[in-house]
N, CA and C atoms of all chains as a GROMACS GRO file, in nm:
protein
  654
    1MET      N    1  21.368   7.375  22.643
    1MET     CA    2  21.252   7.375  22.615
    1MET      C    3  21.156   7.439  22.724
    2ASP      N    4  21.036   7.456  22.636
    2ASP     CA    5  20.966   7.558  22.721
    2ASP      C    6  20.868   7.456  22.883
    3LEU      N    7  20.911   7.513  22.989
    3LEU     CA    8  20.871   7.444  23.008
    3LEU      C    9  20.727   7.437  23.069
    4PHE      N   10  20.629   7.575  23.010
    4PHE     CA   11  20.471   7.601  22.990
    4PHE      C   12  20.487   7.416  22.894
    5ALA      N   13  20.315   7.418  22.923
    5ALA     CA   14  20.302   7.324  22.800
    5ALA      C   15  20.220   7.418  22.672
    6ASP      N   16  20.173   7.441  22.547
    6ASP     CA   17  20.155   7.519  22.491
    6ASP      C   18  19.984   7.464  22.465
    7THR      N   19  19.952   7.452  22.484
    7THR     CA   20  19.804   7.386  22.491
    7THR      C   21  19.693   7.503  22.356
    8PRO      N   22  19.612   7.405  22.314
    8PRO     CA   23  19.551   7.448  22.174
    8PRO      C   24  19.402   7.521  22.312
    9GLU      N   25  19.304   7.574  22.208
    9GLU     CA   26  19.186   7.636  22.294
    9GLU      C   27  19.110   7.532  22.359
   10PRO      N   28  19.054   7.491  22.451
   10PRO     CA   29  18.960   7.437  22.543
   10PRO      C   30  18.885   7.373  22.423
   11PRO      N   31  18.793   7.284  22.487
   11PRO     CA   32  18.807   7.161  22.540
   11PRO      C   33  18.976   7.129  22.479
   12PHE      N   34  18.986   7.045  22.599
   12PHE     CA   35  19.114   6.945  22.534
   12PHE      C   36  19.084   6.845  22.716
   13TYR      N   37  19.177   6.699  22.725
   13TYR     CA   38  19.209   6.677  22.803
   13TYR      C   39  19.312   6.673  22.900
   14ALA      N   40  19.355   6.690  23.027
   14ALA     CA   41  19.433   6.644  23.105
   14ALA      C   42  19.426   6.516  23.193
   15VAL      N   43  19.521   6.454  23.203
   15VAL     CA   44  19.597   6.331  23.262
   15VAL      C   45  19.700   6.425  23.424
   16ILE      N   46  19.603   6.396  23.529
   16ILE     CA   47  19.717   6.491  23.573
   16ILE      C   48  19.763   6.420  23.750
   17PHE      N   49  19.865   6.322  23.707
   17PHE     CA   50  19.971   6.233  23.816
   17PHE      C   51  20.072   6.272  23.899
   18SER      N   52  19.988   6.262  23.983
   18SER     CA   53  20.051   6.292  24.108
   18SER      C   54  20.153   6.156  24.176
   19SER      N   55  20.230   6.207  24.197
   19SER     CA   56  20.329   6.070  24.283
   19SER      C   57  20.401   6.040  24.418
   20MET      N   58  20.454   5.988  24.471
   20MET     CA   59  20.528   5.999  24.588
   20MET      C   60  20.633   5.866  24.555
   21LEU      N   61  20.762   5.901  24.539
   21LEU     CA   62  20.917   5.813  24.483
   21LEU      C   63  20.908   5.731  24.672
   22SER      N   64  20.988   5.608  24.592
   22SER     CA   65  21.007   5.522  24.716
   22SER      C   66  21.148   5.497  24.711
   23ARG      N   67  21.227   5.481  24.836
   23ARG     CA   68  21.359   5.514  24.862
   23ARG      C   69  21.448   5.421  24.769
   24ASP      N   70  21.356   5.324  24.643
   24ASP     CA   71  21.459   5.291  24.555
   24ASP      C   72  21.431   5.381  24.420
   25SER      N   73  21.490   5.494  24.431
   25SER     CA   74  21.478   5.545  24.275
   25SER      C   75  21.582   5.518  24.174
   26ASP      N   76  21.675   5.436  24.168
   26ASP     CA   77  21.743   5.398  24.092
   26ASP      C   78  21.676   5.363  23.912
   27GLY      N   79  21.727   5.419  23.848
   27GLY     CA   80  21.677   5.396  23.662
   27GLY      C   81  21.516   5.461  23.686
   28TYR      N   82  21.506   5.552  23.752
   28TYR     CA   83  21.334   5.590  23.738
   28TYR      C   84  21.420   5.733  23.633
   29ALA      N   85  21.479   5.818  23.632
   29ALA     CA   86  21.479   5.954  23.595
   29ALA      C   87  21.475   5.904  23.466
   30LYS      N   88  21.619   5.822  23.410
   30LYS     CA   89  21.646   5.780  23.276
   30LYS      C   90  21.503   5.699  23.238
   31MET      N   91  21.381   5.608  23.342
   31MET     CA   92  21.290   5.623  23.261
   31MET      C   93  21.177   5.717  23.252
   32ALA      N   94  21.193   5.828  23.344
   32ALA     CA   95  21.045   5.893  23.331
   32ALA      C   96  21.136   6.016  23.130
   33GLU      N   97  21.254   6.008  23.184
   33GLU     CA   98  21.300   6.124  23.061
   33GLU      C   99  21.287   6.063  22.960
   34HIS      N  100  21.312   5.914  22.888
   34HIS     CA  101  21.233   5.822  22.810
   34HIS      C  102  21.065   5.815  22.769
   35MET      N  103  20.983   5.833  22.889
   35MET     CA  104  20.836   5.806  22.828
   35MET      C  105  20.835   5.954  22.856
   36VAL      N  106  20.854   6.087  22.862
   36VAL     CA  107  20.806   6.188  22.844
   36VAL      C  108  20.856   6.187  22.660
   37ALA      N  109  20.976   6.162  22.668
   37ALA     CA  110  21.054   6.174  22.459
   37ALA      C  111  20.911   6.072  22.397
   38LEU      N  112  20.903   5.996  22.431
   38LEU     CA  113  20.829   5.933  22.407
   38LEU      C  114  20.658   5.948  22.338
   39ALA      N  115  20.617   5.974  22.490
   39ALA     CA  116  20.487   6.095  22.462
   39ALA      C  117  20.479   6.214  22.354
   40ARG      N  118  20.619   6.220  22.350
   40ARG     CA  119  20.572   6.350  22.295
   40ARG      C  120  20.597   6.306  22.150
   41LYS      N  121  20.622   6.171  22.109
   41LYS     CA  122  20.604   6.136  21.940
   41LYS      C  123  20.408   6.089  21.945
   42ARG      N  124  20.349   6.058  22.034
   42ARG     CA  125  20.220   5.987  22.085
   42ARG      C  126  20.147   6.044  21.925
   43PRO      N  127  20.055   6.001  21.831
   43PRO     CA  128  19.970   6.117  21.811
   43PRO      C  129  19.872   6.171  21.896
   44GLY      N  130  19.844   6.288  21.898
   44GLY     CA  131  19.810   6.380  21.954
   44GLY      C  132  19.787   6.473  22.067
   45PHE      N  133  19.916   6.421  22.090
   45PHE     CA  134  20.023   6.534  22.207
   45PHE      C  135  20.011   6.611  22.219
   46LEU      N  136  19.942   6.686  22.374
   46LEU     CA  137  19.935   6.879  22.290
   46LEU      C  138  20.070   6.980  22.408
   47GLY      N  139  20.089   6.848  22.538
   47GLY     CA  140  20.193   6.949  22.592
   47GLY      C  141  20.197   6.839  22.721
   48PHE      N  142  20.318   6.862  22.738
   48PHE     CA  143  20.353   6.818  22.910
   48PHE      C  144  20.409   6.931  23.027
   49GLU      N  145  20.370   6.958  23.141
   49GLU     CA  146  20.373   6.979  23.237
   49GLU      C  147  20.433   6.899  23.395
   50SER      N  148  20.557   6.903  23.417
   50SER     CA  149  20.590   6.892  23.533
   50SER      C  150  20.706   6.885  23.602
   51ALA      N  151  20.656   6.928  23.776
   51ALA     CA  152  20.737   6.953  23.870
   51ALA      C  153  20.760   6.825  23.997
   52ARG      N  154  20.913   6.802  23.997
   52ARG     CA  155  20.876   6.744  24.167
   52ARG      C  156  21.018   6.788  24.286
   53GLU      N  157  20.941   6.731  24.428
   53GLU     CA  158  20.976   6.837  24.495
   53GLU      C  159  21.018   6.748  24.623
   54ASP      N  160  21.111   6.687  24.685
   54ASP     CA  161  21.088   6.645  24.827
   54ASP      C  162  21.080   6.445  24.752
   55GLY      N  163  21.082   6.441  24.676
   55GLY     CA  164  20.969   6.337  24.635
   55GLY      C  165  20.852   6.274  24.602
   56PHE      N  166  20.791   6.405  24.626
   56PHE     CA  167  20.642   6.428  24.569
   56PHE      C  168  20.607   6.545  24.421
   57GLY      N  169  20.576   6.454  24.337
   57GLY     CA  170  20.618   6.504  24.202
   57GLY      C  171  20.463   6.519  24.133
   58ILE      N  172  20.395   6.658  24.088
   58ILE     CA  173  20.334   6.610  23.982
   58ILE      C  174  20.341   6.639  23.828
   59SER      N  175  20.300   6.600  23.767
   59SER     CA  176  20.301   6.595  23.611
   59SER      C  177  20.164   6.575  23.528
   60VAL      N  178  20.156   6.688  23.460
   60VAL     CA  179  20.056   6.693  23.397
   60VAL      C  180  20.080   6.692  23.227
   61SER      N  181  20.019   6.566  23.112
   61SER     CA  182  19.981   6.566  23.024
   61SER      C  183  19.892   6.645  22.935
   62TYR      N  184  19.912   6.610  22.878
   62TYR     CA  185  19.746   6.708  22.747
   62TYR      C  186  19.714   6.670  22.608
   63TRP      N  187  19.622   6.575  22.590
   63TRP     CA  188  19.601   6.509  22.463
   63TRP      C  189  19.441   6.544  22.444
   64PRO      N  190  19.420   6.531  22.258
   64PRO     CA  191  19.303   6.617  22.296
   64PRO      C  192  19.155   6.543  22.306
   65ASP      N  193  19.174   6.394  22.330
   65ASP     CA  194  19.077   6.275  22.388
   65ASP      C  195  19.087   6.188  22.399
   66GLU      N  196  19.033   6.114  22.450
   66GLU     CA  197  19.039   6.005  22.564
   66GLU      C  198  19.082   5.937  22.459
   67ALA      N  199  19.039   5.890  22.365
   67ALA     CA  200  19.120   5.776  22.302
   67ALA      C  201  19.268   5.788  22.220
   68SER      N  202  19.320   5.943  22.295
   68SER     CA  203  19.449   5.885  22.301
   68SER      C  204  19.504   5.904  22.370
   69ILE      N  205  19.461   5.937  22.483
   69ILE     CA  206  19.498   5.892  22.651
   69ILE      C  207  19.489   5.797  22.620
   70ARG      N  208  19.358   5.639  22.604
   70ARG     CA  209  19.346   5.571  22.590
   70ARG      C  210  19.502   5.440  22.520
   71GLN      N  211  19.540   5.485  22.410
   71GLN     CA  212  19.620   5.469  22.334
   71GLN      C  213  19.766   5.479  22.378
   72TRP      N  214  19.799   5.570  22.450
   72TRP     CA  215  19.965   5.643  22.509
   72TRP      C  216  19.913   5.531  22.658
   73ARG      N  217  19.815   5.525  22.711
   73ARG     CA  218  19.859   5.426  22.801
   73ARG      C  219  19.897   5.331  22.805
   74ASP      N  220  19.807   5.238  22.667
   74ASP     CA  221  19.842   5.121  22.663
   74ASP      C  222  19.943   5.052  22.563
   75HIS      N  223  20.044   5.183  22.522
   75HIS     CA  224  20.161   5.173  22.456
   75HIS      C  225  20.230   5.042  22.540
   76LEU      N  226  20.308   4.942  22.441
   76LEU     CA  227  20.409   4.842  22.506
   76LEU      C  228  20.466   4.920  22.625
   77ASP      N  229  20.544   5.017  22.571
   77ASP     CA  230  20.670   5.049  22.675
   77ASP      C  231  20.623   5.104  22.796
   78HIS      N  232  20.510   5.212  22.760
   78HIS     CA  233  20.416   5.238  22.872
   78HIS      C  234  20.409   5.158  22.999
   79ARG      N  235  20.294   5.069  22.855
   79ARG     CA  236  20.316   4.936  22.957
   79ARG      C  237  20.397   4.931  23.106
   80MET      N  238  20.538   4.859  23.050
   80MET     CA  239  20.617   4.825  23.071
   80MET      C  240  20.695   4.940  23.224
   81ALA      N  241  20.671   5.038  23.175
   81ALA     CA  242  20.726   5.185  23.321
   81ALA      C  243  20.611   5.190  23.403
   82GLN      N  244  20.529   5.191  23.351
   82GLN     CA  245  20.357   5.189  23.476
   82GLN      C  246  20.397   5.042  23.551
   83LYS      N  247  20.432   4.960  23.528
   83LYS     CA  248  20.490   4.833  23.631
   83LYS      C  249  20.592   4.792  23.724
   84MET      N  250  20.695   4.859  23.651
   84MET     CA  251  20.848   4.871  23.704
   84MET      C  252  20.788   5.015  23.821
   85GLY      N  253  20.704   5.114  23.803
   85GLY     CA  254  20.664   5.230  23.836
   85GLY      C  255  20.597   5.150  24.038
   86ARG      N  256  20.524   5.012  23.988
   86ARG     CA  257  20.434   4.993  24.074
   86ARG      C  258  20.548   4.913  24.134
   87GLU      N  259  20.556   4.840  24.142
   87GLU     CA  260  20.678   4.746  24.184
   87GLU      C  261  20.820   4.811  24.277
   88LYS      N  262  20.842   4.956  24.161
   88LYS     CA  263  20.966   4.972  24.210
   88LYS      C  264  20.961   5.070  24.249
   89TRP      N  265  20.983   5.214  24.134
   89TRP     CA  266  20.952   5.318  24.189
   89TRP      C  267  20.897   5.450  24.308
   90TYR      N  268  20.731   5.423  24.241
   90TYR     CA  269  20.681   5.444  24.338
   90TYR      C  270  20.590   5.403  24.488
   91SER      N  271  20.582   5.476  24.560
   91SER     CA  272  20.505   5.449  24.697
   91SER      C  273  20.402   5.454  24.697
   92ALA      N  274  20.319   5.541  24.631
   92ALA     CA  275  20.160   5.622  24.654
   92ALA      C  276  20.179   5.680  24.432
   93TYR      N  277  20.047   5.661  24.372
   93TYR     CA  278  20.013   5.728  24.303
   93TYR      C  279  19.827   5.839  24.276
   94ARG      N  280  19.799   5.937  24.208
   94ARG     CA  281  19.688   5.906  24.220
   94ARG      C  282  19.736   6.006  24.038
   95LEU      N  283  19.613   5.892  23.923
   95LEU     CA  284  19.602   5.967  23.838
   95LEU      C  285  19.453   6.045  23.855
   96ARG      N  286  19.474   6.136  23.763
   96ARG     CA  287  19.310   6.142  23.752
   96ARG      C  288  19.304   6.245  23.583
   97VAL      N  289  19.215   6.177  23.511
   97VAL     CA  290  19.162   6.191  23.394
   97VAL      C  291  19.075   6.356  23.438
   98ALA      N  292  19.119   6.467  23.330
   98ALA     CA  293  18.960   6.577  23.383
   98ALA      C  294  18.985   6.654  23.215
   99ARG      N  295  18.866   6.722  23.204
   99ARG     CA  296  18.829   6.724  23.068
   99ARG      C  297  18.842   6.922  23.049
  100VAL      N  298  18.950   6.996  23.019
  100VAL     CA  299  19.055   7.120  23.051
  100VAL      C  300  18.935   7.152  22.985
  101GLU      N  301  18.868   7.317  23.037
  101GLU     CA  302  18.742   7.379  22.952
  101GLU      C  303  18.743   7.507  22.972
  102ARG      N  304  18.887   7.558  23.055
  102ARG     CA  305  18.897   7.677  23.035
  102ARG      C  306  19.075   7.686  23.058
  103ASP      N  307  19.102   7.767  23.053
  103ASP     CA  308  19.229   7.821  23.015
  103ASP      C  309  19.328   7.934  23.037
  104ASN      N  310  19.360   7.985  23.157
  104ASN     CA  311  19.363   8.140  23.074
  104ASN      C  312  19.560   8.147  23.215
  105ARG      N  313  19.610   8.292  23.032
  105ARG     CA  314  19.767   8.259  23.072
  105ARG      C  315  19.821   8.365  23.121
  106PHE      N  316  19.939   8.429  23.222
  106PHE     CA  317  19.953   8.533  23.190
  106PHE      C  318  20.099   8.548  23.198
  107GLU      N  319  20.182   8.665  23.116
  107GLU     CA  320  20.282   8.666  23.014
  107GLU      C  321  20.376   8.849  23.115
  108ALA      N  322  20.443   8.794  23.238
  108ALA     CA  323  20.528   8.945  23.280
  108ALA      C  324  20.529   9.042  23.204
  109GLU      N  325  20.543   9.165  23.140
  109GLU     CA  326  20.644   9.291  23.095
  109GLU      C  327  20.740   9.217  23.098
  110MET      N  328  20.110   6.621  25.732
  110MET     CA  329  19.994   6.652  25.651
  110MET      C  330  19.978   6.555  25.520
  111ASP      N  331  19.900   6.503  25.404
  111ASP     CA  332  19.910   6.382  25.332
  111ASP      C  333  19.986   6.527  25.194
  112LEU      N  334  20.005   6.481  25.140
  112LEU     CA  335  20.045   6.539  25.017
  112LEU      C  336  20.023   6.541  24.923
  113PHE      N  337  19.898   6.382  24.919
  113PHE     CA  338  19.771   6.391  24.871
  113PHE      C  339  19.673   6.399  24.889
  114ALA      N  340  19.618   6.476  24.782
  114ALA     CA  341  19.471   6.500  24.853
  114ALA      C  342  19.353   6.407  24.789
  115ASP      N  343  19.284   6.398  24.885
  115ASP     CA  344  19.179   6.217  24.975
  115ASP      C  345  19.027   6.290  24.822
  116THR      N  346  19.078   6.318  24.737
  116THR     CA  347  18.933   6.378  24.624
  116THR      C  348  18.842   6.242  24.672
  117PRO      N  349  18.734   6.265  24.653
  117PRO     CA  350  18.602   6.233  24.624
  117PRO      C  351  18.523   6.144  24.483
  118GLU      N  352  18.450   6.058  24.525
  118GLU     CA  353  18.434   5.968  24.337
  118GLU      C  354  18.432   6.098  24.263
  119PRO      N  355  18.479   6.079  24.100
  119PRO     CA  356  18.457   6.177  24.035
  119PRO      C  357  18.218   6.180  24.008
  120PRO      N  358  18.229   6.286  23.889
  120PRO     CA  359  18.269   6.405  23.838
  120PRO      C  360  18.344   6.511  23.988
  121PHE      N  361  18.437   6.519  24.014
  121PHE     CA  362  18.499   6.655  24.057
  121PHE      C  363  18.545   6.768  23.938
  122TYR      N  364  18.614   6.919  24.030
  122TYR     CA  365  18.721   7.001  23.940
  122TYR      C  366  18.818   6.986  23.975
  123ALA      N  367  18.935   7.028  23.861
  123ALA     CA  368  19.030   7.029  23.934
  123ALA      C  369  19.120   7.195  23.857
  124VAL      N  370  19.196   7.292  23.995
  124VAL     CA  371  19.166   7.345  23.881
  124VAL      C  372  19.402   7.414  23.917
  125ILE      N  373  19.438   7.317  23.751
  125ILE     CA  374  19.500   7.310  23.686
  125ILE      C  375  19.576   7.481  23.721
  126PHE      N  376  19.786   7.444  23.828
  126PHE     CA  377  19.768   7.616  23.781
  126PHE      C  378  19.886   7.574  23.773
  127SER      N  379  19.981   7.648  23.727
  127SER     CA  380  20.112   7.598  23.621
  127SER      C  381  20.206   7.754  23.623
  128SER      N  382  20.298   7.766  23.704
  128SER     CA  383  20.311   7.878  23.739
  128SER      C  384  20.573   7.886  23.746
  129MET      N  385  20.568   8.014  23.708
  129MET     CA  386  20.702   8.039  23.704
  129MET      C  387  20.719   8.171  23.820
  130LEU      N  388  20.816   8.083  23.875
  130LEU     CA  389  20.826   8.257  23.964
  130LEU      C  390  20.928   8.355  23.944
  131SER      N  391  20.984   8.425  23.952
  131SER     CA  392  21.017   8.629  23.887
  131SER      C  393  21.131   8.572  23.952
  132ARG      N  394  21.206   8.675  23.947
  132ARG     CA  395  21.395   8.704  24.024
  132ARG      C  396  21.311   8.751  24.183
  133ASP      N  397  21.186   8.822  24.154
  133ASP     CA  398  21.205   8.873  24.274
  133ASP      C  399  21.081   8.706  24.385
  134SER      N  400  21.084   8.649  24.430
  134SER     CA  401  20.989   8.619  24.550
  134SER      C  402  21.004   8.625  24.695
  135ASP      N  403  21.034   8.732  24.710
  135ASP     CA  404  21.062   8.801  24.920
  135ASP      C  405  20.884   8.776  24.929
  136GLY      N  406  20.815   8.711  24.956
  136GLY     CA  407  20.728   8.725  25.044
  136GLY      C  408  20.616   8.651  24.973
  137TYR      N  409  20.669   8.530  24.863
  137TYR     CA  410  20.599   8.449  24.852
  137TYR      C  411  20.532   8.340  24.871
  138ALA      N  412  20.675   8.291  24.957
  138ALA     CA  413  20.589   8.150  25.079
  138ALA      C  414  20.544   8.179  25.112
  139LYS      N  415  20.541   8.316  25.242
  139LYS     CA  416  20.450   8.338  25.356
  139LYS      C  417  20.289   8.364  25.254
  140MET      N  418  20.251   8.388  25.111
  140MET     CA  419  20.174   8.457  25.130
  140MET      C  420  20.058   8.304  25.009
  141ALA      N  421  20.216   8.265  25.004
  141ALA     CA  422  20.124   8.110  24.943
  141ALA      C  423  20.066   7.983  25.032
  142GLU      N  424  20.143   8.003  25.151
  142GLU     CA  425  20.110   7.906  25.317
  142GLU      C  426  20.022   7.980  25.311
  143HIS      N  427  19.955   8.098  25.298
  143HIS     CA  428  19.817   8.142  25.381
  143HIS      C  429  19.710   8.171  25.318
  144MET      N  430  19.754   8.122  25.125
  144MET     CA  431  19.659   8.079  25.050
  144MET      C  432  19.619   7.953  25.080
  145VAL      N  433  19.704   7.875  25.053
  145VAL     CA  434  19.644   7.751  25.063
  145VAL      C  435  19.534   7.722  25.240
  146ALA      N  436  19.559   7.790  25.336
  146ALA     CA  437  19.519   7.736  25.417
  146ALA      C  438  19.400   7.832  25.443
  147LEU      N  439  19.362   7.920  25.354
  147LEU     CA  440  19.284   8.015  25.368
  147LEU      C  441  19.122   7.910  25.263
  148ALA      N  442  19.188   7.902  25.120
  148ALA     CA  443  19.130   7.777  25.084
  148ALA      C  444  19.030   7.633  25.144
  149ARG      N  445  19.178   7.576  25.241
  149ARG     CA  446  19.100   7.456  25.309
  149ARG      C  447  18.996   7.500  25.366
  150LYS      N  448  18.929   7.607  25.405
  150LYS     CA  449  18.840   7.651  25.447
  150LYS      C  450  18.714   7.695  25.357
  151ARG      N  451  18.728   7.729  25.309
  151ARG     CA  452  18.648   7.757  25.167
  151ARG      C  453  18.520   7.660  25.199
  152PRO      N  454  18.387   7.674  25.137
  152PRO     CA  455  18.322   7.595  25.157
  152PRO      C  456  18.334   7.476  24.984
  153GLY      N  457  18.315   7.420  25.023
  153GLY     CA  458  18.331   7.261  24.906
  153GLY      C  459  18.486   7.218  24.893
  154PHE      N  460  18.577   7.305  24.931
  154PHE     CA  461  18.697   7.318  24.936
  154PHE      C  462  18.742   7.104  24.946
  155LEU      N  463  18.822   7.102  24.803
  155LEU     CA  464  18.831   6.909  24.876
  155LEU      C  465  18.943   6.867  24.821
  156GLY      N  466  19.050   6.930  24.818
  156GLY     CA  467  19.222   6.878  24.848
  156GLY      C  468  19.347   6.972  24.756
  157PHE      N  469  19.431   6.976  24.738
  157PHE     CA  470  19.526   7.022  24.684
  157PHE      C  471  19.694   6.930  24.686
  158GLU      N  472  19.700   6.968  24.609
  158GLU     CA  473  19.884   6.835  24.586
  158GLU      C  474  19.963   7.021  24.534
  159SER      N  475  20.102   7.056  24.554
  159SER     CA  476  20.132   7.070  24.497
  159SER      C  477  20.329   7.073  24.485
  160ALA      N  478  20.390   7.082  24.409
  160ALA     CA  479  20.535   7.073  24.356
  160ALA      C  480  20.607   7.159  24.316
  161ARG      N  481  20.711   7.236  24.405
  161ARG     CA  482  20.837   7.261  24.303
  161ARG      C  483  20.975   7.309  24.251
  162GLU      N  484  20.980   7.272  24.123
  162GLU     CA  485  21.134   7.242  24.115
  162GLU      C  486  21.159   7.330  24.040
  163ASP      N  487  21.326   7.466  24.071
  163ASP     CA  488  21.420   7.493  24.046
  163ASP      C  489  21.294   7.674  24.002
  164GLY      N  490  21.193   7.683  24.072
  164GLY     CA  491  21.180   7.753  24.013
  164GLY      C  492  20.956   7.752  23.950
  165PHE      N  493  21.000   7.578  23.907
  165PHE     CA  494  20.862   7.600  23.862
  165PHE      C  495  20.799   7.491  23.914
  166GLY      N  496  20.677   7.539  23.956
  166GLY     CA  497  20.543   7.421  24.027
  166GLY      C  498  20.443   7.406  23.947
  167ILE      N  499  20.348   7.320  23.972
  167ILE     CA  500  20.263   7.273  23.992
  167ILE      C  501  20.193   7.252  24.078
  168SER      N  502  20.072   7.394  24.087
  168SER     CA  503  19.922   7.335  24.254
  168SER      C  504  19.816   7.271  24.152
  169VAL      N  505  19.776   7.183  24.234
  169VAL     CA  506  19.657   7.091  24.159
  169VAL      C  507  19.530   7.108  24.327
  170SER      N  508  19.456   7.287  24.304
  170SER     CA  509  19.385   7.271  24.464
  170SER      C  510  19.198   7.164  24.321
  171TYR      N  511  19.124   7.071  24.410
  171TYR     CA  512  19.002   7.088  24.375
  171TYR      C  513  18.880   7.098  24.394
  172TRP      N  514  18.779   7.109  24.351
  172TRP     CA  515  18.702   7.154  24.384
  172TRP      C  516  18.535   7.099  24.385
  173PRO      N  517  18.421   7.138  24.439
  173PRO     CA  518  18.287   7.035  24.385
  173PRO      C  519  18.272   7.046  24.291
  174ASP      N  520  18.239   7.183  24.244
  174ASP     CA  521  18.177   7.293  24.075
  174ASP      C  522  18.296   7.386  24.075
  175GLU      N  523  18.207   7.439  23.997
  175GLU     CA  524  18.248   7.575  23.864
  175GLU      C  525  18.246   7.695  24.002
  176ALA      N  526  18.137   7.675  24.112
  176ALA     CA  527  18.044   7.755  24.136
  176ALA      C  528  18.152   7.821  24.237
  177SER      N  529  18.184   7.687  24.352
  177SER     CA  530  18.315   7.670  24.451
  177SER      C  531  18.406   7.736  24.417
  178ILE      N  532  18.454   7.744  24.246
  178ILE     CA  533  18.580   7.745  24.263
  178ILE      C  534  18.560   7.897  24.198
  179ARG      N  535  18.450   7.943  24.119
  179ARG     CA  536  18.481   8.143  24.116
  179ARG      C  537  18.461   8.133  24.200
  180GLN      N  538  18.376   8.139  24.313
  180GLN     CA  539  18.364   8.187  24.485
  180GLN      C  540  18.501   8.223  24.493
  181TRP      N  541  18.610   8.128  24.491
  181TRP     CA  542  18.756   8.086  24.564
  181TRP      C  543  18.860   8.192  24.482
  182ARG      N  544  18.877   8.199  24.357
  182ARG     CA  545  18.874   8.319  24.312
  182ARG      C  546  18.854   8.432  24.329
  183ASP      N  547  18.728   8.467  24.392
  183ASP     CA  548  18.707   8.598  24.394
  183ASP      C  549  18.674   8.660  24.557
  184HIS      N  550  18.753   8.591  24.648
  184HIS     CA  551  18.750   8.602  24.794
  184HIS      C  552  18.862   8.705  24.812
  185LEU      N  553  18.783   8.758  24.838
  185LEU     CA  554  18.864   8.917  24.788
  185LEU      C  555  19.054   8.877  24.852
  186ASP      N  556  19.075   8.847  25.018
  186ASP     CA  557  19.193   8.802  24.992
  186ASP      C  558  19.301   8.772  24.924
  187HIS      N  559  19.233   8.684  24.878
  187HIS     CA  560  19.272   8.542  24.750
  187HIS      C  561  19.313   8.678  24.588
  188ARG      N  562  19.195   8.738  24.575
  188ARG     CA  563  19.204   8.850  24.499
  188ARG      C  564  19.344   8.948  24.469
  189MET      N  565  19.322   8.987  24.620
  189MET     CA  566  19.482   9.065  24.640
  189MET      C  567  19.610   8.921  24.683
  190ALA      N  568  19.667   8.872  24.691
  190ALA     CA  569  19.677   8.752  24.657
  190ALA      C  570  19.702   8.762  24.470
  191GLN      N  571  19.655   8.723  24.357
  191GLN     CA  572  19.618   8.775  24.214
  191GLN      C  573  19.702   8.808  24.221
  192LYS      N  574  19.693   8.957  24.245
  192LYS     CA  575  19.756   9.095  24.208
  192LYS      C  576  19.888   9.120  24.202
  193MET      N  577  19.960   9.057  24.390
  193MET     CA  578  20.038   9.017  24.382
  193MET      C  579  20.139   8.966  24.320
  194GLY      N  580  20.095   8.804  24.275
  194GLY     CA  581  20.137   8.814  24.181
  194GLY      C  582  20.218   8.817  24.053
  195ARG      N  583  20.118   8.846  23.959
  195ARG     CA  584  20.135   8.981  23.869
  195ARG      C  585  20.251   9.032  23.878
  196GLU      N  586  20.203   9.099  23.985
  196GLU     CA  587  20.286   9.236  23.904
  196GLU      C  588  20.413   9.208  24.012
  197LYS      N  589  20.438   9.134  24.058
  197LYS     CA  590  20.537   9.083  24.149
  197LYS      C  591  20.596   8.934  24.162
  198TRP      N  592  20.502   8.818  24.150
  198TRP     CA  593  20.637   8.763  24.227
  198TRP      C  594  20.673   8.594  24.071
  199TYR      N  595  20.493   8.622  24.029
  199TYR     CA  596  20.540   8.551  23.805
  199TYR      C  597  20.562   8.573  23.728
  200SER      N  598  20.647   8.518  23.627
  200SER     CA  599  20.718   8.559  23.551
  200SER      C  600  20.624   8.486  23.497
  201ALA      N  601  20.494   8.362  23.462
  201ALA     CA  602  20.464   8.348  23.356
  201ALA      C  603  20.402   8.292  23.506
  202TYR      N  604  20.223   8.180  23.394
  202TYR     CA  605  20.154   8.117  23.451
  202TYR      C  606  20.043   8.063  23.413
  203ARG      N  607  19.993   7.976  23.434
  203ARG     CA  608  19.831   7.902  23.357
  203ARG      C  609  19.769   7.889  23.404
  204LEU      N  610  19.683   7.890  23.332
  204LEU     CA  611  19.563   7.813  23.502
  204LEU      C  612  19.432   7.736  23.358
  205ARG      N  613  19.427   7.647  23.402
  205ARG     CA  614  19.339   7.536  23.371
  205ARG      C  615  19.202   7.447  23.458
  206VAL      N  616  19.105   7.502  23.351
  206VAL     CA  617  19.027   7.465  23.476
  206VAL      C  618  18.899   7.272  23.441
  207ALA      N  619  18.950   7.245  23.507
  207ALA     CA  620  18.893   7.088  23.423
  207ALA      C  621  18.816   7.029  23.528
  208ARG      N  622  18.773   6.960  23.454
  208ARG     CA  623  18.616   6.842  23.503
  208ARG      C  624  18.739   6.754  23.530
  209VAL      N  625  18.707   6.663  23.614
  209VAL     CA  626  18.810   6.511  23.664
  209VAL      C  627  18.689   6.393  23.628
  210GLU      N  628  18.706   6.301  23.556
  210GLU     CA  629  18.597   6.245  23.507
  210GLU      C  630  18.628   6.102  23.543
  211ARG      N  631  18.742   6.020  23.556
  211ARG     CA  632  18.810   5.907  23.630
  211ARG      C  633  18.959   5.951  23.706
  212ASP      N  634  18.976   5.840  23.797
  212ASP     CA  635  19.046   5.918  23.915
  212ASP      C  636  19.080   5.761  23.922
  213ASN      N  637  19.267   5.680  23.934
  213ASN     CA  638  19.329   5.597  23.981
  213ASN      C  639  19.387   5.605  24.165
  214ARG      N  640  19.479   5.535  24.192
  214ARG     CA  641  19.524   5.527  24.294
  214ARG      C  642  19.602   5.393  24.265
  215PHE      N  643  19.726   5.437  24.289
  215PHE     CA  644  19.789   5.342  24.399
  215PHE      C  645  19.868   5.364  24.556
  216GLU      N  646  19.873   5.232  24.587
  216GLU     CA  647  19.943   5.231  24.740
  216GLU      C  648  20.081   5.101  24.758
  217ALA      N  649  20.185   5.199  24.743
  217ALA     CA  650  20.259   5.001  24.740
  217ALA      C  651  20.199   4.929  24.839
  218GLU      N  652  20.228   4.798  24.886
  218GLU     CA  653  20.171   4.727  25.036
  218GLU      C  654  20.359   4.771  25.074
   0.00000   0.00000   0.00000
């Protein structure tokens, strides 16, 4: 699967999720993978990009509007994963919702 | 240094830069470090977060407005680094400019 999200012409929305894992990461990788698979099936899902290095990760998911972001936020399985994240997996996170206004691409020849 | 950007209350701007390194990464790490140090001194700079995993990285820099983003984009040293990036270091990238509208935080107790 392509690591880059194949997003459409702006405007659209980005959820920028930065997180630091706690020392108790048991079950995290499996749940994270499951959540991405579930997000991909949600109405309006536009794409996902992610990287983690020494416990600090940035994941960006892309959506057409704020309504689709709210719907995904409130999905029952996602709610349970969020709760587990706060109780167990994350020592800290930031979640920023942003409206993408410009999009530039480069591919080496 | 804190890995999280200590951004102010929204609205502000995010530059979401996703990139895949090429096989020729000679000099990349040093230049990337230099660019972050230089960005931190730019007027209006609000913060920076970054992670790279198996060559695929996401860096997000935060700015108060589009004017400060343009000024940093057009900085001479940064222009030279961008050129090197396209000619040598990156096999592909996406650069998305977004207006942050909401910001949620979590810190484990």
